[in-house]
C-alpha positions as a LaTeX table, in Angstrom:
\begin{tabular}{lrrr}
\hline
Residue & $x$ (\AA) & $y$ (\AA) & $z$ (\AA) \\
\hline
Met1 & 119.95 & 24.86 & 49.03 \\
Ala2 & 120.44 & 23.30 & 45.59 \\
Arg3 & 119.66 & 19.90 & 47.13 \\
Cys4 & 116.34 & 21.25 & 48.34 \\
Val5 & 115.54 & 22.73 & 44.85 \\
Gly6 & 116.31 & 19.55 & 43.02 \\
Arg7 & 114.68 & 17.11 & 45.38 \\
Gln8 & 112.32 & 14.57 & 44.17 \\
Pro9 & 108.77 & 14.72 & 45.58 \\
Arg10 & 107.55 & 11.68 & 47.52 \\
Tyr11 & 104.35 & 11.67 & 45.69 \\
Ser12 & 103.99 & 11.26 & 41.97 \\
Pro13 & 101.73 & 13.39 & 39.68 \\
Lys14 & 99.60 & 10.21 & 39.28 \\
Gln15 & 98.87 & 10.11 & 42.99 \\
Leu16 & 98.08 & 13.73 & 43.08 \\
Asn17 & 95.90 & 13.40 & 39.98 \\
Tyr18 & 93.96 & 10.67 & 41.85 \\
Val19 & 93.20 & 13.05 & 44.60 \\
Trp20 & 91.82 & 15.58 & 42.21 \\
Ser21 & 89.86 & 13.04 & 40.31 \\
Val22 & 88.07 & 11.92 & 43.47 \\
Leu23 & 87.16 & 15.61 & 44.20 \\
Ala24 & 85.96 & 15.98 & 40.62 \\
Leu25 & 83.80 & 12.82 & 41.05 \\
Asp26 & 82.33 & 14.31 & 44.21 \\
Lys27 & 81.42 & 17.54 & 42.39 \\
Lys28 & 79.66 & 15.48 & 39.78 \\
Lys29 & 77.69 & 13.76 & 42.62 \\
His30 & 76.74 & 17.11 & 43.94 \\
Lys31 & 75.62 & 18.16 & 40.52 \\
Ala32 & 73.42 & 15.12 & 40.24 \\
Ser33 & 71.90 & 15.85 & 43.61 \\
His34 & 71.05 & 19.41 & 42.48 \\
Ile35 & 69.45 & 18.14 & 39.30 \\
Leu36 & 67.34 & 15.50 & 41.19 \\
Ala37 & 66.18 & 18.19 & 43.69 \\
His38 & 65.35 & 20.64 & 40.81 \\
Val39 & 63.22 & 18.07 & 38.77 \\
Arg40 & 61.48 & 16.62 & 41.84 \\
Gly41 & 58.08 & 18.21 & 40.80 \\
Trp42 & 58.23 & 16.57 & 37.38 \\
Ile43 & 59.06 & 13.24 & 38.86 \\
Gln44 & 56.10 & 13.57 & 41.29 \\
Ala45 & 53.80 & 14.41 & 38.27 \\
Val46 & 55.04 & 11.36 & 36.35 \\
Ala47 & 54.73 & 9.01 & 39.24 \\
Thr48 & 51.14 & 10.16 & 39.78 \\
Ile49 & 50.25 & 9.47 & 36.24 \\
Leu50 & 52.00 & 6.04 & 36.15 \\
Thr51 & 50.18 & 5.24 & 39.45 \\
Asn52 & 46.83 & 6.14 & 37.78 \\
Ile53 & 47.43 & 5.30 & 34.15 \\
His54 & 43.92 & 4.07 & 33.36 \\
Leu55 & 42.44 & 7.59 & 33.01 \\
Pro56 & 39.48 & 6.48 & 30.66 \\
Asn57 & 37.98 & 4.59 & 33.54 \\
Phe58 & 37.05 & 7.88 & 35.17 \\
Phe59 & 34.40 & 8.38 & 32.53 \\
Lys60 & 33.35 & 4.80 & 32.48 \\
Gly61 & 32.63 & 4.64 & 36.28 \\
Gly62 & 34.48 & 1.30 & 36.57 \\
Ile63 & 37.62 & 0.18 & 38.35 \\
Tyr64 & 40.67 & $-1.38$ & 36.67 \\
Gln65 & 40.84 & $-5.02$ & 37.87 \\
Gly66 & 43.67 & $-6.29$ & 35.71 \\
Lys67 & 46.73 & $-8.12$ & 36.72 \\
Gly68 & 48.31 & $-4.89$ & 37.72 \\
Lys69 & 46.18 & $-4.74$ & 40.81 \\
Ala70 & 47.99 & $-7.76$ & 42.21 \\
Val71 & 51.15 & $-5.51$ & 42.57 \\
Cys72 & 51.31 & $-2.77$ & 45.12 \\
Val73 & 52.36 & 0.78 & 44.36 \\
Pro74 & 54.95 & 2.42 & 46.75 \\
Gly75 & 52.86 & 5.48 & 47.55 \\
Leu76 & 49.42 & 6.13 & 49.08 \\
Asn77 & 46.97 & 5.51 & 46.26 \\
Cys78 & 43.48 & 4.10 & 46.67 \\
Tyr79 & 42.70 & 0.75 & 45.10 \\
Ser80 & 39.20 & 2.00 & 44.40 \\
Cys81 & 40.44 & 4.83 & 42.16 \\
Pro82 & 39.08 & 4.05 & 38.60 \\
Ala83 & 42.46 & 4.92 & 37.00 \\
Ala84 & 44.66 & 3.06 & 39.64 \\
Ser85 & 47.16 & 0.80 & 38.04 \\
Gly86 & 48.09 & $-1.10$ & 41.29 \\
Ala87 & 46.97 & $-1.74$ & 44.73 \\
Cys88 & 47.53 & 0.51 & 47.69 \\
Pro89 & 49.90 & $-1.33$ & 50.13 \\
Ile90 & 48.09 & $-0.04$ & 53.26 \\
Gly91 & 44.69 & $-1.24$ & 52.05 \\
Ser92 & 46.10 & $-4.52$ & 50.89 \\
Phe93 & 47.79 & $-5.16$ & 54.09 \\
Gln94 & 44.89 & $-4.31$ & 56.15 \\
Ala95 & 42.68 & $-6.73$ & 54.23 \\
Val96 & 44.78 & $-9.83$ & 54.91 \\
Val97 & 46.83 & $-9.08$ & 58.03 \\
Gly98 & 44.27 & $-10.87$ & 60.15 \\
Ser99 & 44.80 & $-14.28$ & 58.58 \\
Ser100 & 47.96 & $-16.39$ & 57.96 \\
Lys101 & 46.04 & $-18.20$ & 55.31 \\
Phe102 & 46.71 & $-15.37$ & 52.87 \\
Ser103 & 50.21 & $-15.55$ & 51.60 \\
Phe104 & 49.63 & $-12.13$ & 50.04 \\
Ser105 & 50.15 & $-10.53$ & 53.50 \\
Tyr106 & 53.72 & $-11.81$ & 53.67 \\
Tyr107 & 54.31 & $-10.37$ & 50.10 \\
Ile108 & 53.02 & $-6.90$ & 51.17 \\
Thr109 & 55.13 & $-6.96$ & 54.33 \\
Gly110 & 58.16 & $-7.95$ & 52.45 \\
Phe111 & 57.37 & $-5.36$ & 49.74 \\
Leu112 & 57.02 & $-2.56$ & 52.23 \\
Ile113 & 60.25 & $-3.50$ & 54.06 \\
Leu114 & 62.18 & $-3.77$ & 50.72 \\
Ile115 & 61.03 & $-0.41$ & 49.57 \\
Gly116 & 61.73 & 1.11 & 52.96 \\
Val117 & 65.24 & $-0.18$ & 53.07 \\
Leu118 & 66.00 & 0.79 & 49.40 \\
Leu119 & 64.44 & 4.31 & 49.46 \\
Gly120 & 63.01 & 5.24 & 52.86 \\
Arg121 & 60.86 & 8.33 & 52.77 \\
Phe122 & 62.21 & 9.18 & 49.31 \\
Ile123 & 58.83 & 7.55 & 48.44 \\
Cys124 & 57.05 & 10.36 & 50.23 \\
Gly125 & 58.94 & 13.11 & 48.74 \\
Phe126 & 59.08 & 11.92 & 45.13 \\
Leu127 & 56.54 & 9.13 & 44.35 \\
Cys128 & 53.45 & 9.58 & 46.52 \\
Pro129 & 50.46 & 11.09 & 44.59 \\
Phe130 & 48.76 & 12.36 & 47.84 \\
Gly131 & 51.88 & 14.02 & 49.05 \\
Trp132 & 52.18 & 15.83 & 45.73 \\
Leu133 & 48.58 & 16.94 & 45.96 \\
Gln134 & 49.27 & 18.50 & 49.40 \\
Glu135 & 52.26 & 20.38 & 47.98 \\
Leu136 & 50.24 & 21.74 & 45.09 \\
Leu137 & 47.51 & 22.89 & 47.63 \\
His138 & 50.19 & 24.61 & 49.68 \\
Lys139 & 51.11 & 26.77 & 46.68 \\
Val140 & 47.80 & 28.57 & 47.01 \\
Pro141 & 48.75 & 32.16 & 47.80 \\
Thr142 & 47.70 & 32.70 & 51.38 \\
Lys143 & 49.38 & 33.07 & 54.88 \\
Lys144 & 51.34 & 30.00 & 55.70 \\
Leu145 & 51.66 & 28.61 & 59.25 \\
Pro146 & 54.70 & 26.92 & 60.70 \\
Thr147 & 54.64 & 23.41 & 62.27 \\
Lys148 & 57.74 & 23.43 & 64.43 \\
Lys149 & 55.66 & 24.00 & 67.62 \\
Leu150 & 53.33 & 21.12 & 66.49 \\
Lys151 & 56.12 & 18.37 & 66.40 \\
Pro152 & 54.31 & 16.15 & 69.04 \\
Leu153 & 51.58 & 15.71 & 66.40 \\
Thr154 & 54.04 & 13.68 & 64.31 \\
Tyr155 & 53.68 & 10.83 & 66.56 \\
Ile156 & 50.00 & 10.40 & 65.79 \\
Lys157 & 50.77 & 8.65 & 62.58 \\
Tyr158 & 52.55 & 5.92 & 64.40 \\
Ala159 & 49.55 & 5.29 & 66.54 \\
Val160 & 47.43 & 5.17 & 63.31 \\
Leu161 & 49.94 & 2.62 & 61.91 \\
Leu162 & 49.81 & 0.51 & 65.05 \\
Phe163 & 46.16 & 0.40 & 65.84 \\
Ala164 & 44.23 & 1.34 & 62.71 \\
Val165 & 46.39 & $-0.59$ & 60.21 \\
Cys166 & 47.90 & $-3.44$ & 62.24 \\
Leu167 & 46.19 & $-4.39$ & 65.48 \\
Leu168 & 42.32 & $-3.73$ & 64.75 \\
Pro169 & 42.23 & $-5.50$ & 61.32 \\
Met170 & 44.31 & $-8.37$ & 62.96 \\
Leu171 & 41.90 & $-8.68$ & 66.02 \\
Ile172 & 38.66 & $-8.06$ & 64.22 \\
Thr173 & 38.02 & $-10.26$ & 61.23 \\
Asn174 & 35.00 & $-11.41$ & 59.37 \\
Asp175 & 33.72 & $-15.03$ & 58.52 \\
Ala176 & 36.33 & $-15.17$ & 55.67 \\
Asp177 & 39.00 & $-14.49$ & 58.18 \\
Met178 & 39.73 & $-11.11$ & 56.60 \\
Gly179 & 40.30 & $-8.01$ & 58.69 \\
Asp180 & 38.18 & $-4.88$ & 58.33 \\
Pro181 & 40.28 & $-2.07$ & 56.84 \\
Phe182 & 39.86 & 0.44 & 59.54 \\
Phe183 & 42.22 & 3.09 & 58.27 \\
Cys184 & 40.84 & 2.95 & 54.70 \\
Lys185 & 37.28 & 2.73 & 55.86 \\
Tyr186 & 37.20 & 5.36 & 58.47 \\
Leu187 & 40.16 & 7.69 & 58.07 \\
Cys188 & 41.81 & 7.79 & 54.66 \\
Pro189 & 40.97 & 10.96 & 52.67 \\
Gln190 & 42.56 & 9.48 & 49.58 \\
Gly191 & 39.79 & 6.90 & 49.26 \\
Val192 & 37.04 & 9.62 & 49.05 \\
Leu193 & 39.10 & 11.80 & 46.71 \\
Glu194 & 40.12 & 9.06 & 44.21 \\
Gly195 & 37.39 & 6.47 & 44.80 \\
Ala196 & 34.09 & 7.63 & 46.19 \\
Ile197 & 33.75 & 11.05 & 44.53 \\
Pro198 & 34.66 & 10.08 & 40.88 \\
Leu199 & 32.69 & 6.76 & 41.03 \\
Ser200 & 29.58 & 8.39 & 42.51 \\
Ala201 & 29.88 & 11.23 & 39.94 \\
Val202 & 29.01 & 8.82 & 37.16 \\
Asp203 & 27.18 & 6.07 & 38.88 \\
Ser204 & 23.72 & 6.92 & 40.17 \\
Gly205 & 23.63 & 3.64 & 42.17 \\
Ile206 & 26.72 & 4.41 & 44.09 \\
Arg207 & 25.50 & 7.99 & 44.52 \\
Ala208 & 22.28 & 6.75 & 46.15 \\
Ala209 & 24.19 & 4.46 & 48.51 \\
Leu210 & 26.36 & 7.14 & 50.00 \\
Gly211 & 25.61 & 7.69 & 53.70 \\
Thr212 & 26.92 & 8.90 & 56.95 \\
Leu213 & 30.43 & 7.28 & 56.54 \\
Phe214 & 30.95 & 9.04 & 53.20 \\
Ser215 & 29.98 & 12.34 & 54.95 \\
Trp216 & 32.51 & 11.62 & 57.76 \\
Lys217 & 35.29 & 10.94 & 55.34 \\
Leu218 & 34.40 & 13.80 & 53.07 \\
Gly219 & 34.81 & 16.06 & 56.13 \\
Ile220 & 38.24 & 14.61 & 56.75 \\
Leu221 & 39.17 & 15.24 & 53.13 \\
Ile222 & 38.00 & 18.81 & 53.35 \\
Ala223 & 39.93 & 19.32 & 56.64 \\
Val224 & 43.11 & 18.02 & 54.96 \\
Ile225 & 42.70 & 20.24 & 52.02 \\
Val226 & 42.17 & 23.23 & 54.10 \\
Leu227 & 45.03 & 22.41 & 56.37 \\
Ser228 & 47.37 & 21.68 & 53.36 \\
Val229 & 46.81 & 25.33 & 52.12 \\
Leu230 & 47.91 & 26.53 & 55.55 \\
Phe231 & 50.52 & 23.88 & 56.61 \\
Tyr232 & 53.08 & 21.94 & 54.56 \\
Arg233 & 51.95 & 18.37 & 53.94 \\
Pro234 & 49.87 & 18.04 & 57.24 \\
Phe235 & 48.59 & 14.55 & 56.49 \\
Cys236 & 52.07 & 13.30 & 55.72 \\
Lys237 & 53.34 & 14.73 & 58.96 \\
Trp238 & 50.65 & 13.80 & 61.47 \\
Leu239 & 48.35 & 11.00 & 60.07 \\
Cys240 & 49.84 & 8.97 & 57.21 \\
Pro241 & 50.59 & 5.32 & 58.39 \\
Leu242 & 52.65 & 4.56 & 55.12 \\
Gly243 & 54.79 & 7.53 & 55.88 \\
Ala244 & 55.12 & 6.31 & 59.50 \\
Phe245 & 56.32 & 2.88 & 58.29 \\
Tyr246 & 58.83 & 4.39 & 55.85 \\
Ala247 & 59.97 & 6.77 & 58.57 \\
Leu248 & 60.92 & 3.74 & 60.83 \\
Leu249 & 63.28 & 2.67 & 58.05 \\
Asn250 & 64.60 & 6.10 & 57.10 \\
Lys251 & 67.75 & 5.73 & 59.15 \\
Val252 & 68.75 & 2.42 & 57.63 \\
Ser253 & 67.52 & 3.00 & 54.08 \\
Leu254 & 70.19 & 2.96 & 51.42 \\
Phe255 & 69.03 & 6.39 & 50.04 \\
Gly256 & 69.83 & 9.22 & 52.35 \\
Met257 & 71.31 & 12.53 & 52.96 \\
Lys258 & 74.85 & 13.39 & 53.63 \\
Val259 & 76.51 & 16.61 & 55.03 \\
Asp260 & 80.17 & 17.27 & 54.42 \\
Lys261 & 81.24 & 18.83 & 57.77 \\
His262 & 84.39 & 20.21 & 56.16 \\
Lys263 & 82.43 & 22.38 & 53.66 \\
Cys264 & 79.52 & 23.21 & 56.05 \\
Ile265 & 79.80 & 26.86 & 57.31 \\
Ser266 & 76.95 & 26.51 & 59.74 \\
Cys267 & 74.89 & 29.21 & 58.07 \\
Gly268 & 71.56 & 27.54 & 58.97 \\
Lys269 & 70.08 & 28.11 & 55.49 \\
Cys270 & 69.35 & 24.36 & 55.03 \\
Ala271 & 67.33 & 24.20 & 58.32 \\
Lys272 & 65.41 & 27.35 & 57.38 \\
Ala273 & 64.59 & 25.81 & 53.86 \\
Cys274 & 63.32 & 22.49 & 55.31 \\
Lys275 & 59.51 & 22.53 & 55.55 \\
Met276 & 59.63 & 19.14 & 57.41 \\
Asp277 & 61.30 & 20.87 & 60.41 \\
Val278 & 64.50 & 18.94 & 60.03 \\
Asp279 & 68.04 & 20.27 & 60.55 \\
Val280 & 70.00 & 18.03 & 58.14 \\
Thr281 & 73.34 & 19.12 & 59.67 \\
Lys282 & 72.39 & 17.49 & 62.97 \\
Thr283 & 70.30 & 14.50 & 61.79 \\
Pro284 & 70.85 & 13.85 & 58.11 \\
Asn285 & 68.49 & 10.90 & 58.02 \\
His286 & 65.77 & 12.11 & 60.39 \\
Thr287 & 62.42 & 10.14 & 60.39 \\
Glu288 & 60.61 & 13.21 & 59.10 \\
Cys289 & 63.05 & 13.85 & 56.25 \\
Ile290 & 61.33 & 13.10 & 52.84 \\
Arg291 & 64.45 & 13.69 & 50.76 \\
Cys292 & 62.76 & 16.62 & 49.01 \\
Gly293 & 66.17 & 18.28 & 48.36 \\
Lys294 & 65.26 & 21.81 & 49.51 \\
Cys295 & 68.33 & 21.79 & 51.81 \\
Ile296 & 70.51 & 20.85 & 48.80 \\
Arg297 & 69.26 & 23.76 & 46.85 \\
Ala298 & 69.59 & 26.09 & 49.83 \\
Cys299 & 73.22 & 25.24 & 50.74 \\
Pro300 & 75.49 & 27.91 & 49.41 \\
Val301 & 78.70 & 25.71 & 49.65 \\
Glu302 & 77.20 & 22.43 & 48.36 \\
Ala303 & 77.90 & 20.68 & 51.69 \\
Val304 & 74.56 & 18.78 & 51.51 \\
Ser305 & 73.87 & 15.98 & 48.92 \\
Phe306 & 71.89 & 12.76 & 48.35 \\
Cys307 & 73.87 & 9.58 & 48.88 \\
Tyr308 & 73.23 & 5.87 & 48.31 \\
Gly309 & 74.67 & 2.81 & 49.76 \\
Phe310 & 75.65 & 1.20 & 53.10 \\
Gly311 & 77.28 & 3.33 & 55.79 \\
Lys312 & 75.82 & 6.37 & 54.09 \\
Gly313 & 75.60 & 8.29 & 57.37 \\
Lys314 & 79.24 & 8.02 & 58.27 \\
Glu315 & 81.27 & 11.13 & 57.49 \\
Asn316 & 84.37 & 9.14 & 56.94 \\
Asp317 & 82.93 & 7.65 & 53.89 \\
Cys318 & 82.56 & 11.01 & 52.23 \\
Pro319 & 84.82 & 10.85 & 49.02 \\
Ala320 & 85.37 & 14.71 & 49.25 \\
Lys321 & 86.63 & 14.37 & 52.80 \\
Lys322 & 88.89 & 11.40 & 51.91 \\
Ala323 & 90.39 & 13.24 & 48.91 \\
Glu324 & 90.71 & 16.54 & 50.67 \\
Thr325 & 92.33 & 14.86 & 53.77 \\
Ala326 & 94.76 & 13.01 & 51.37 \\
Lys327 & 95.55 & 16.17 & 49.58 \\
Gln328 & 96.20 & 18.12 & 52.70 \\
Lys329 & 98.39 & 15.35 & 54.06 \\
Ile330 & 100.45 & 15.25 & 50.90 \\
Glu331 & 100.86 & 19.01 & 50.91 \\
Thr332 & 101.71 & 19.16 & 54.53 \\
Glu333 & 104.36 & 16.49 & 54.23 \\
Ile334 & 105.96 & 18.21 & 51.26 \\
Lys335 & 106.07 & 21.55 & 53.14 \\
Thr336 & 107.50 & 19.82 & 56.19 \\
Glu337 & 110.25 & 18.11 & 54.18 \\
Ile338 & 111.05 & 21.40 & 52.36 \\
Lys339 & 111.22 & 23.30 & 55.68 \\
Thr340 & 113.35 & 20.58 & 57.21 \\
Glu341 & 115.81 & 20.59 & 54.42 \\
Ile342 & 115.99 & 24.39 & 54.31 \\
Glu343 & 116.92 & 24.32 & 58.11 \\
Thr344 & 119.52 & 21.59 & 57.46 \\
Glu345 & 121.14 & 23.75 & 54.70 \\
Lys346 & 121.31 & 26.71 & 57.02 \\
Glu347 & 123.11 & 24.73 & 59.63 \\
\hline
\end{tabular}
């Protein structure tokens, strides 16, 4: 028995300390995820201001036309907004998609793919001004309606992306070989909110030129506002072509969600907290997930977190799982050895 008591462990304190250090690092990552989820509203506000930094233009009735307009912003923000600091990627893409003469079209396509791969629908949840507006409207105290039974409507935005943004501007061009921006011209409520309304408010010439098209788009804007009070981000869910594009890259984007199956207790609180109707435990990187972090805040055991990098969806890449597995293996082997030696001593 003395031999068992005086035995030397197979694993050194250094190895055991490594296991605990990895677990501590994972806790820090969970803490960072919680902080990011908690400050999301502030990030949305800052992103909106930076996207529309030229605020004095609202009173001048003019549009900023500096060098910044040659750069696209990641979220949905109208080029015609007097304060806009950059160009809307959807509007810019529509204008030049019909012609190969415009190298700008390749730049916009590459920009959208790059942003989509790097961040996915994190853009929708954190950096889109119109998405933030819908969330603010949804805070209006009134009865809220669920959208789980309306999931088929989420496919409409892909049709809008395909036809209104890509095919029609490509097939119908003017003498300058530029496509007609069908989405911006006939559907986008952001253009009326940020462009037509503020410009016409200070310019009588623009005000006199408003006609049927403005009335049509104003009706769409009013409908979106009313629906946003009742439903959570209806435009994002059902109509936004930019959200549709980012959604296509959500599963391969470097920024994503991860669920530690070893911590998860299947309480369902994350699914209940998600207003985009996603169960993060089943599909962590669902196309409708906007990385808002509500599931992270709702999880009682810190099983859900943000993650970044290649292979983010693989559970085996989870540091907590690796460290916990290694720790359990060490403890099991030590217990087995002690048990074996005790039995040997008895014999």
